[in-house]
N, C-alpha and C positions, 0 to 999 in steps of 0.2 A: 607585793607589788608584781604585777605581770604586765607584759606588753605584747603586742601582736608579733613583733619580730622574735621575741623570746619564746612565745608559744610555738611558732613555726620551727624554730631551732630545736625546741624540746621534742616536737613531733619527729623531726629528722633523727634525733638521737634515739628515740624509742623505736623507730623503724629499723635501725641498725642493731638494736638490743631487744629482741622480742621477749627475752626472759624477764624484762622489767615490766611490772604491771602498768597498764595504761593510765591508771588513776593515782600513780605514785606522785606525791606532792613534791614541789620544787620551789626554790626561792630564786629571785632575780635581784642581783646587786652588782656593784662595781667596787674595785679596790680604790682606796684613797679618797682624796677630796679635791682632785683636779682632773681635767681631761688628760693631761700628760701622764699623771701618776696611774690613772686607770688603765691606759693602754700599755704603759711600760710594765706594770706588774702582771697584767694578764699575759703579756708577751713572754715574760719570764716563765710563767706556768706552761704555756704552749711550747716553749723551747726546752722544757724539762729541767730548768734550773730552780724553779720555785715550787716547793711541795708543802709549804706551811704558811700560815698567816696568823696575825694576832689582832685582837680587838679588846677594848676595855669592857669588862663584865658589866659595868654600869651603863655603857652605851647599849649593850645588848638588852638590858632591862628597858631602856628608853625606846629602842627600836627592835622589838622582838622578832619582827619579820626578817631581820638581817642576821639574827643570832644563829650560829651553826647548830644543827641538830644531828644527833648521832647517826641516824639512818637516812638523812636527807641528801638531796642533790641541790646544787646551785648552778644556775645559768649565770656565768660571770660576763658582764657587759663592758663596753666602753662607757664613757661618762654620759653619752647621749642615749644609752639603752640598747645599742647594737650588740648582739651576742657575739662573744669571742670564744668561749669554751664552757664546758660543763665539768664540775668537780664533785667529788664525793668524799666526805670526811673519813679518815681512818683512825683518828685520835682527837679527843677534845679534853683538854686539861685546864683547870682554873687555878692559877698560882699568882703569888705576888710578883710585881714587876721585877724586883731585885732577885728573884729566884729563876728567871728565865736563863737557860744555859746556852753554852756555845753551840751545842748540837742543833738546838732549835733555831738559833740565829743563823746558822749555816743553811738549814733547810728553808729558811725564808728566801734565800737566794738573792738578796739585795746587796748592793755596794760590794765591799770586799768579803762579805759573808762572815765577818768577825762579830764577836759579842760586843766589842766596843762600838763598832759601827751601828749594830742593831740598837743598842741602848741609846746612843746619841740621837738617831733619827726618830726612834719611837718615843723617846722622852719628849722631843719637840712636838711631834704629832699628837700624842696623847694629852700633853699639857694644854695645847691649843684647843683640842676637841673638848676637854673637860671645861675649860674656861668658857667656851662658846655655849655650853649646855648647862652652866651654872653649878658645877660641882668641882671639888678639889681632886687633883691628881698628885700622888707622891710615890715614893719607891715601894710602898706597901700596897698600893692599889692593885686590885685583882685584874689579871689579864687572862683572857680566854685564848689559849694557845691551841690552834687547830692544825693538824697535819691532814693532808688530803691527797687523793690521786686524781690525776687528769683522766676524765672519762671520754671526752669528745672534743674535737676541734676540727675546723675545716677552713 
């Protein structure tokens, strides 16, 4: 999915990074499932507090256009599609929910950055997302754990 605002934002990023090929593909997406969450989490990225995100592998199969790719870039937007920043993955791992560790939880930058907090809010989010999309979520469900670097914001 692309939009005009994201296209212009991507062009501004390329203008500041001439070493990146003009035809480099990129994705456009937002964090979370609400306007508040999208802005809050992108704000954590911009502030340097959030350098990781998690998604259900099953959802990435359902919506491959949002699945992280090893050499890809993402224009992260607010809920309405307004660009907020550009990120680039540094690591993508697929592991069971119950194997996500405290370091990853901390890198997500949310709440008190503890593993307990991460498990609580992600359990609720993933369980709701799975139910809405007609599949089961449990502690063995595979989670895509992505670490990334902020590349651009303004």
